[in-house]
N, C-alpha and C positions, 0 to 999 in steps of 0.2 A: 499412613506415610507422614513423616514429620515435615515441617516447613523447610528445614535444611536440606532434606533429601530431595524434595520437590524442586527447590531452587537449584540444586546441583544438576538434576536431570534436565531442567529447563535450560541451564547454561550449556550443557553438553549438546542439546538439540540445536541451540542457536549457533554454537561454534562449529558443530559438524555440518549443519546446513550451509553455513557461510563458506566453509572449506570446499564443499561440493560446488557451490555456485562460482566461487573465485577460480577453482580449478577448471571448470567448464569455460569460463570467460577467458582464462589464459590459453587454454587449448584452442578455442575458436579464433582468438586473436592471432595465435601463431600460425594456424592453418590459413587464415586470410593473408597473413604476411608472406608465407611461403608460396601461396597461389599467385600473389601479385608479383613476387620475385621471379617465379617460373615463367609467367606470362611476359615479363619484361625481358628475360633472357631469350625467349623465343623470338623477339624482334630483331635479334642480331646486334644489339647495342648494349649488351650487358655491362660493358666497361664504362659506359657514359652515365655515371651516377647522376649527373645534373638533369638528364632527360628521363630518369626513372621515376616510378611512382613514389609517392610519399610513404614513409614507413608507417606501418600500422601502429596506432597508439598503444602504449603499454597498459598493464592492468591499472596502475595508479592513475594514469591519465583518463582511462575509461570510467573509473569510479568518481572522478572529479568532473564529470561532464554534465551538460544541460543545467537543470535547476540547482544542482550542487553549487554552481558558480554564484548564483544569487544568494543562497544561504550563507556561503562563506563570505561574500561581500558585505552582507548585512552584519554578520558577526564582527567583521573587522572595521567597517566604516559607518555602520548604522544605515538609516534609510536615506541614502545619498542620491538616488535616482528615482525618477517617477515610477519606473517598472518595479522597483524594489518594494513599493507599497502593496503590491499584489500578494506578497508573501507574509504570512502571519509571524509574530515575533517570538513565540515560545522556543522553537527549535534553535533559531540563531542565538537567543539569549543563553541557552544551555551550551551551545557550541562555543560561544565566547568564553564561558566559564571554564571549559576544559581545554582551552588553548587556541581555538579558532583555525586549526589546520585541517587539511584533508584527512590525515591519519586520525586526528582526534574525532572528527565527524564520523568516520567509519566505525571507530571503537564505540562511540556514543550510540550509534544506530544498532550495533550488534548487542550491546547491553540492553537496549530497549527491546530488541527482539527476544532476548532471554526472558524479560519481564512479561512480554506478550505470550511467550510459550507457557510460562507458569500460569498465566490467566486462562489460557485455553485448557490446560490440564484441570484447572479448578472448575471450569464450565463442564468439561466432560465428566468429572467426578460427580457433579450435581445431576448429571444425566444417568448416573448409575454405573459409570465405567470403572473398571479396575485399572491397575497400573498400566498394562499394555495398551488398553484402550485410550487412556490419557496420553500416553507417549505418542501413539499413532495419530491422535487428533492434533496434538501440538505440531508434529512433523508435517502433516497435511496442510494445516493452515499457514505455517511459516515458510512452506516451500512452494507455494502457488506460483503459477506463471507471472513473471515480472518481479519476483521476490528479491532479485538482486538489489533493489533499492533498500532492502533491509540491511545492506552492508555499505550503503553510500551516504554522503551527507544530505539526506533527504528526510522529509518529515514522516514518511509512512510508518517507520518502526515506532516512533514516539506516539503517533496517532493510534496505531494498532494496540499498543500497550495500554494506553489510557482507555480506549474504547472497550477492550475486552474486560478490563477490571471494572469498568462502569457497569457492564452487563452482568458480571458476577455479583456485584452489589445489588443490582436490580432483581436478580433471581432470588437473592436472600432478603429482599425487601428492606434493605438498609438505605432508606430513601435519602436521608440527609447526606450521608457519606457519598452516595451515588451522585447527588446534586453537586457536591464539591468537585468530584472528579470530572463530571461533564462540564462544569464551569471552566476548569483548567483546559479541557479539550478544546474549548472555544478559542484558546490562544494558539492552536496548532494549525488548524485548517478550517476553511469555510464549511466543509462537509460536517463539521460538528453540529450543524443545524439538523442533520439527519438523526443524530443521537438525541437531540432535544425533542424532536418530533416523536421518536419512539418512547422517550421518557413520558411525554405528555399522554400518549395513548395508553401506556401502562398504568399511569395514575388514574385515568378514567375507567379502565377496565378492572384494575385490581386494588386500587388504593384510594378511591374517591371519598371513602368514609374515614380516612386516616389523615389527621392534620399534618403529620410528619411527611407524608407523601407530597402534599401541596407545598410545604416549606422547601423540600428538596427540589421540586420542580421550579420554584421561584428563584432558586440559586443558579440555575443552569445557564441563562443567556448572557450574563453581564460581561464577561471577558470578550465574548464574540461581538456583542453590540458595542462595547467600548472601543475595541480595535477598529471596527468598521466606521464608527463615528470619527475617531481620531484620524484615520487614514483619509476619509472623505474630506475632512477639513483641510488637508494638505494637497488635495487634487482638484483640478478645475472642474472635472465632470464626475467627481465622486468615485468611490471604490468600484462600483459596478460599471461605470463609464470606462474606467481603466481596463477592466476585464474585457469589455466589448471592443475597445480600441486595439488592444495588443494581442488578444487571443480569440477574438470573435465569440466570446463566451456569454451566452444569454439564454434564458429559458424560452424554448420555442415549441413546447409540447411534443418534442420528439421528431419534428419535421426533418431536421438535419441528419439525425440518426437513421431514419427510414431511408432517406436519399442515399446516405453512405452505404447502408447495408444492401440496398437494391443495386447500386452501381458496382460495389466490390464483388458481390456474389454472382453477378452476371458477366462482368467484363474485367474484373480485377486479376492482375497477374503478379503484383508486388506481394512477396511473401509476408512482409511486415504488416501490410494492410489486411491480408487474409487472417493473420494471427490475431490482430486487433479485433477484427470482425468476429472471429470465433469466441473470443472472450466476451464480447458484447451480447452474443446469442446465448452463451453458456449460463450467464448469471440469471436471466429471467427463467430459463429452464430449471436451474437449480432451486430457484424460489418456489416453483411449482412442486418439485419433487420433495423439497424439505418441509413443506407445510405439515405441521403437527409432528414433525420428527425432531425439531429443535425447540428450545424454549421460545416462547412467544416474543420476548424482548429481542432475542437474536434475530428472529425472522423479521420483526418490524423494522429494526435498524437496517438490516440488509435490504429490505424492500424500499425503505426511504432513500438509502444510498443509491440503489439502482435507478430509482425514479429521478433523483437529483442529477445523476450523471447522464442517463440515457435520454432524458427529456430536455436536454440542453444542447445548444450548439457549442462548438469549441474544437480543440485539437482531438480528432477522432483516434489518432494513434497513441494518445496518452490514456485511453480508456482502460486498458488492462491494469495500469498502475492505479488509477483512480478507483477501480472496482476491487482492488485487493482485499479490503476488509470483508467483502462478501464471501471470501474463502471459508468463513465460519460456517457457511451452509454445508460444507463438506464433512463436518464432524460426524453426522450419523453414519456415513459410509466408512469413515475411518474406524468407527467402533465396530462395524460389521467386519471390516478387514482384520481387526485385531482378534476377533473371535475365532478366526481360522489362521493360526500363526504362520504356516509356511506360505500358502498362496497369498495371504494378507501381506506378509513382508515383501513378497515379490511385487504386489500391486503398489504398495506404498513406496518401495524403492523406484519403481518405474515413474511414479508421479514426481518424485524428487528429481530424477534425471530429466524428465520432460520440462519441469519448471525451470531447472538450471539451464537447459538448452534454449528454451523460449527466452529467458532473461538475457543470455549471452548473445543470441541472434539479434535481439532488439537493440542491444547496446553496441555490438561490434559491427554487424552487417547493415542493419537498417539505418537509413541516412537521416531520418528525422527525429525530432525530440521524443523522448519517452515520457 
């Protein structure tokens, strides 16, 4: 398959998946709006619009919610507030280049999703997959629960694109090129440290006798370290002090996660909390099931990511989004589904719809940050 064909297929996957997620978002928003209107009419004061419920936000407003506001603010005004220093600069810089609007941010994220899909296809190809296996793998990874952020002014699509292509380069043992990509990843999110850790482990396991492997590893941390140092110089309690103060985010060896899981699984009734809990349980299980079924680099990165997220305190209901890159662990099952076209297509389609519904619910119905 030529590079042009692969790029076209990846673009189609990104655009098709985005259309499904936006469609589900619009449908659920309309359903919520009509439910609210019906409930209001039932009170007998339907004509009193001032007393009625607020209208459900439209799709554009939903895509512009939560952290999207921070990225758009940085793109327009720079690091103008203390909270803004929590957000890494690469995505806002790109966002500013393409216009700094919500629409530009959404388009940028969809383009990055296409690049990520192409990277997943390349990974699947290196696992021996044919065309349909590659397509199924790309669909499964880019349609995971909470993948609506791949169409929002969020960093997840850019992070995923760089991370997947770094893993492709590591599979090919192109150490220096991988080091450059991982270095760039350090400008996107703090969780780039997970890729640096996986890179270091692979150098020790596969490349310790190769000077280029050590050179590639030496390239990886500088953007990440540079931003942390710069941000800390502008903050009274440093970057990590800011994270603790505003998001209660700190490494606690999983104490907060265990407490959340125990409480939610025994007494929880909030659907959004239960969905978040399901994602937090599913990733460690997927790690166990995917052992030796995916490339070691993919497994190590996913394991480091899961450890980073699940062994820290913070906003528990943001965990499905933070764990999105671990959807790479689903590649072996995507390949198995592709081997049986009809039932496989049904399973992949069901996964896409479930991921779209999960995303829409967390953005439309769930009241807290994603």
